[in-house]
N, C-alpha and C positions, 0 to 999 in steps of 0.2 A: 595571822602572820606567824610564820616558824622560829620558834626560838629554840636553839637546841644546845646542849651542854656536852662536850667532850669529855669532860674530867669532872664528874659531881661531887668527889670528894673536896678539891681545891676551889672549884669555881663558883658554886653555888654561893659561899660564903663571901665571895668577893663584890657579889651583887649588892650586898647589904651595905650602904655607905655608914662610916664612922663619922659620927657628928661631934664636932670641938667647937665649943662656942656657938657661934651662929652659920659655920662653914661645915660641909659634908666632905670627907676625904675617903680615898679608897680604903675598906677593911682587908689590907694586906700587909704582909712584913716586908714587901718588896721595897727598895729605896725610892720609890716614888713620893715627891715630896708638894704634888700641887693638888688642889681640891677636885672631887670628882666631878664629871660632866654633868651629872644630877644636881651640882650645885648652881642656883640660879646667878650669881655673879660669875663664877667659871664658864657657864654657858654663853654670857653676854662677850667674856672676852675670847672664847673660840670662834663667835661669830665674826667679831671685828677682826680677828686674825685671818679668818679665812676669806673676807671679802677684800681686805686687802691687798692680800696675794692673788686673788682672782682678777682684781682691776688691774694689777701691774702686768699680768701675763694677757690679759684679755681672754681669760677662759680657765677652766678648771684642770687643763692639761698640763699649765706651766709650760708651755713650749713643746712638750712631747708629742711626735708623729702618731697619734692614735689610730688603731685599725678602724675603717669605716663602721664595720659592723660587729663590734665584740660580744662574744657570747656570754663570758663570765669574766667578773671584774671581783678584785679583792681589796678592799681596804684596811689595812692593819694600823690600828689604832684609830676607831672610827669616832671616838669622843663623842660628841653630840649628834653627828651623823648629817652635818650641813653638807659637806661634800658629798658623802654617798647619796643623799638624797636628790641632790641636783645631777648627779650621774644618772640616776635612774630615771629622770626626766628626759635627760639628753639621749638615753638609750633604752627606751620603753621594752624593747625587746629582750636587753640582756638581763642576766641574773647578776646581780650585785649582792656581795657577801661583805658584811662588815664584823670585824672582831676586835675585842676589848676587855678589859678586866670588870667593867661595869657597863651595864646596858643603859646609856644616856641617850639613845636615838629617841626622839619624838616623831610622831606622825609618820611611821614607816610605810612607804609606798609598798604596791603589791609584788613588786620584782627586788624588793630588798630583805634579805635575811640577816639574822644577826647569831653570833655565836660568842658566849663568854668563853676567854682566853687568856690566860696567865701566860705572858711571852715569854717568861723565864722557867716556870715549872711545869708546865702543860705539855703534853704530847701534841705534837703539830699534828692538825687534823686534815691537812690536805694532801692528795696525791701529786706527785709529781706532774708538772706541766696542763696544771688544771686551770689556769687563767691567762686571758688575753691581756688583761693589763691589772698590774699589782703596784699598789700605792701605799706609801707609808709615809707620814709627815710629823715631825717633832715628838718622835718616839725614842730613836736610839740615844739621845741625850739623857734620858731617864733609866734605862734600865743596862743590868751589868753585862758585859761581853755581847755587846750589840751586833757583834759579826756573827754569832750563830743565829740570830734573827734574819740577818741578811742573807745568810746562806740559804735558809729556809725559804725566804721570798724569792731568791734566784731559781731555786728547784721546784717553786710552784708556778712560775712563767712559764707559759706554753712556749714551744718553738716559734719564732716569729713575733712573740707577744711582748710588751712593754713593761717594763719594770720603773718605777720612780721612786726614788728616796730622797727626802727634802728634809734638812736639820740645819741647824747653827753651828756656827764657829763660836761657842759662847764666850766670848772675850770682848769686852768693850775696848775700842780703838778711839783716838782723837787725832781729828786731822790737823797735824802741824804742831801737836803739842802733846804733854803728859795728859793721862786720865787722873783726872782729880782723886785724891786718896778716898775720899768717902764713897766714891763709885767703885774704885779697886778694891776697897777692902769688903763690901758686900760680895762681891764675885769671889775673891779670895776665900772666905768662909765657904761659899758654897762648893768650890772646888776642892776645898780640903775634906768637905763631906763626902763628896764623890769620889775621891783617892780612898776613902775607908771602906767603900762599898762596892768598889770596881766598876764604877761607871765612870765614862767617857763623855764629860759635857761639851766636847768640842767635836762631833762626830762628822761635822758636814765635809771637811777636807778628805777625809778617808774613803768616802764612798765611791767616787769613780776610780781610783786606784785598785780598790779591793773587787769591785765590778769588772774591771779590765783584768785583773789577775786571774778571774774564775775562767778565762778564754771561753767563754760561754756566749758572748754578745758580738753581734757583728758591727754595733757601733755604739758608743756612749757619749753622752754630752753633758756638759757642767756649765751651769750658770751661777755666777757668783754676784749676789746683790748686797753691795756695802748700805744697808738701811739705816738711814739717819735716824735717830732716837729722840731727836728735837726740831723744831722748825728753823732750821738753819740753811738746809739745801735749797738751791735755787732751782734744782731739777724737779719739776711738778711730780713725775712718775714717781722718783724717789721719796721725794716728801710724802706721799700718798703711802706707800707702802711703809715707811718708815715710822707714820702715826701708827699703823696696826701693830707693827713690832713693838712700839714704845708700850702702848695699851698691854701687848702679851706680856711684856718684862715686868710692869709696874704692877699688873694685876697678879702676875705670878709671884713677885716679892711680896705683894701684901696678903697673899694667900699661903704662903709657906706654911706647913703643918709644924707640930712641935719637935720634929726630927732637926730641923736645922738649929734650933734655939739650944739644943744640948753641944752644938758646936760652936758657940760663940755668937751665932746671929741673936740681935737684939731689934726690937721696933725702933730705937733711935738710929740705927745703923741702915736698918730698910729706908726708912724716911730721910735720912741723909743721901743714901745712895740714890734714891728715886729724885732728890731735889738737885743732884747733879746731873742726873740724865736728863730731866727735862730743862735744863738751862741750856739755850741755844748758843751762848757765847763758849760752851766746851767743845763744840762741833764733835760729839760723840757719836759712832756708828758700830753696828755689830753686821758681821757678813753672813748671808744668808745664803744656803747652798741648795740648788734644786737639780739634781742628776736624773737622767733619764737615759735607759739603753734599749736597743732593740735585740732580743735573742736571736742567735742563729737558728734557721730553720732545721739545721742538722749539726748536732754538736761531736759529730764522728770525727 
């Protein structure tokens, strides 16, 4: 399996996970606060999240009208590779490329290649119009100036191709009541950290307006899923995706690296937040944004 590195100075170092306690983290000075996809617990969390989303939409396209026979597919932020592997099986004739700061992709199919890529610092390695499908999930909320990455993804999408950006509006909401203070406090500390490193933890609502503003797409579609983070919704589909997002949030909170603890986060705050999140009486939810767009066949 081909593994290429477009920037040997920065990216080789990224592929060596930093171990803190019994968790593995990205060995980078970027403001990414979660364990690497080589971490076993993180690998499980990513799988739970993936299958919850897939089940909700009934497929990996998340509602997007994919081309029947795509030739090249790019996943930005491939993580443990679960989405990319399944897309390889769905389109065995397609070339699928995954990029991330660390290679956590196991059991690569023959039509999957991986490239180490620091989304913030490395030169963008792909020519304009290279991919029939470009997919990016839960990356924007972790990097500075995510708009630059979106611009690169737009450029990499082929004429007539599909661009998919998916992320959260990472703010807990409660149906008909205030968010309990312990839950609010944990996110307030996280948002404070994000402010200091120029990261927007609420990028989901911005995707569709930014994509439409590029004037390069014939159609743009946005699906907002108010995922309940405890067992309080009577909607079975919402409950199922909510369970996966709850595992995503609580697993992320318990896996935060030391960066957050320098900004006032404590284990007690984390556990207090999780306790409120998992209490169905609080009726907490978080909006998940799934945006796809079809690029114009001619941008003239």
